[in-house]
C-alpha positions in Angstrom: -13.3 -37.1 63.2 -16.3 -37.1 61.1 -15.3 -39.8 58.6 -15.3 -42.4 62.1 -18.7 -41.6 62.5 -20.1 -42.3 59.1 -17.8 -45.4 59.3 -19.4 -46.2 62.6 -23.4 -45.7 60.9 -21.8 -47.8 57.8 -20.9 -50.8 59.9 -24.2 -50.5 61.8 -26.6 -49.9 59.1 -24.5 -50.0 55.4 -24.5 -47.3 53.1 -27.8 -46.6 53.3 -29.1 -43.1 52.6 -29.1 -40.9 55.1 -31.6 -37.8 55.6 -30.2 -34.7 57.6 -32.5 -32.2 58.4 -30.8 -29.9 60.9 -27.0 -28.8 61.2 -25.0 -26.3 63.1 -21.2 -25.7 62.8 -19.3 -23.5 65.3 -16.0 -22.0 65.5 -15.1 -22.2 69.3 -11.4 -22.0 69.2 -10.7 -21.8 65.3 -11.8 -20.2 62.0 -13.2 -23.2 61.1 -16.2 -25.6 62.3 -14.5 -27.4 65.3 -17.6 -28.2 66.9 -20.8 -29.6 64.6 -24.1 -30.8 66.0 -26.3 -32.9 63.3 -29.7 -34.4 63.2 -31.2 -36.8 60.7 -32.4 -40.2 60.1 -31.1 -43.3 58.7 -32.9 -46.9 58.2 -36.0 -45.7 60.4 -33.8 -44.4 63.0 -33.2 -40.8 64.5 -29.6 -39.8 64.7 -28.3 -37.1 66.8 -24.6 -36.6 66.2 -22.3 -33.7 67.5 -18.4 -34.0 66.3 -16.2 -31.8 68.5 -12.4 -30.7 68.4 -13.0 -29.0 71.7 -13.8 -31.4 74.2 -10.6 -31.6 75.6 -11.1 -35.3 76.6 -11.6 -38.0 74.2 -15.0 -39.1 74.7 -17.6 -41.6 73.0 -21.1 -41.8 73.2 -23.5 -44.2 71.5 -27.2 -44.1 72.6 -29.5 -46.7 70.7 -33.2 -45.9 71.5 -36.0 -47.8 70.5 -39.6 -48.9 71.7 -39.0 -51.7 73.7 -35.5 -50.3 75.2 -32.3 -48.9 75.0 -28.4 -49.6 74.5 -25.9 -47.3 75.5 -22.2 -47.0 75.5 -20.0 -44.8 77.5 -16.3 -44.3 76.3 -13.9 -47.0 74.5 -11.8 -49.2 76.6 -8.3 -47.1 74.8 -9.5 -44.1 76.8 -10.3 -45.8 80.3 -13.3 -48.1 81.7 -15.9 -48.5 79.1 -19.7 -48.9 80.3 -22.2 -50.9 78.6 -25.9 -50.4 79.4 -29.1 -52.4 78.3 -32.0 -51.1 79.3 -35.4 -52.9 79.1 -38.6 -51.0 78.9 -41.6 -52.0 81.3 -44.9 -51.6 80.1 -47.3 -49.4 80.2 -44.7 -47.9 82.5 -42.1 -48.0 85.3 -38.6 -48.5 85.9 -36.6 -50.1 83.0 -35.2 -53.6 84.0 -31.3 -53.0 83.5 -28.0 -54.7 83.1 -24.8 -52.9 82.9 -21.1 -53.9 82.5 -18.1 -51.8 82.9 -15.1 -53.1 80.6 -11.8 -51.9 82.1 -8.7 -53.2 80.0 -6.0 -52.5 77.1 -7.9 -51.7 73.7 -9.0 -55.1 72.3 -9.7 -54.1 69.0 -6.6 -52.3 68.1 -4.9 -55.5 66.5 -8.0 -56.3 64.5 -8.5 -52.6 63.6 -4.7 -52.6 62.3 -5.2 -55.8 60.2 -8.0 -54.3 58.5 -6.4 -51.3 57.8 -3.1 -53.5 56.3 -5.9 -55.4 54.2 -7.6 -51.9 53.0 -4.6 -50.6 51.7 -4.6 -53.3 48.5 -8.2 -52.8 48.2 -8.5 -49.2 46.9 -11.8 -49.7 45.0 -13.5 -50.3 48.4 -11.6 -47.5 49.7 -12.6 -45.2 47.3 -16.5 -46.6 47.7 -16.4 -46.1 51.2 -14.9 -41.9 50.8 -17.3 -41.4 48.3 -20.1 -42.6 50.5 -18.7 -40.3 53.5 -18.2 -37.3 51.3 -21.5 -37.2 50.1 -22.5 -37.0 53.6 -20.3 -34.3 54.5 -21.7 -32.4 51.3 -25.2 -32.6 52.7 -24.5 -31.4 55.9 -22.6 -28.6 54.5 -26.0 -27.9 52.6 -27.7 -27.3 55.5 -25.1 -24.9 57.2 -24.5 -22.7 54.5 
């Protein structure tokens, strides 16, 4: 699951340096870490990541918060209704303006993801580069936990 999170960060920020400042691993049901909480920063943005194999239901949450507002994603269409929320901050204070939409449909990205996966089978140099970047981030997290 962690590699997927790093793929998402790579998609949003590129292979930018990630600075981790907190990590804790939990072993709730297995002898290895089955729950991991990590905090850090990338490209000036704060990160708070939780990876869990014990949530018992697939869940995806993404919150991007800025000084002018925020964007929130709750779930993915492949697991049921997905909600997209944009909040625009009211200055100097007050209830933010909010736009939200619920998407309930079959997974709209499956075919594109499948096509991308097939195209990457023949691009081992790019895959190796991605894997090295992901592995370097796992090593940084490991240093904080041990």
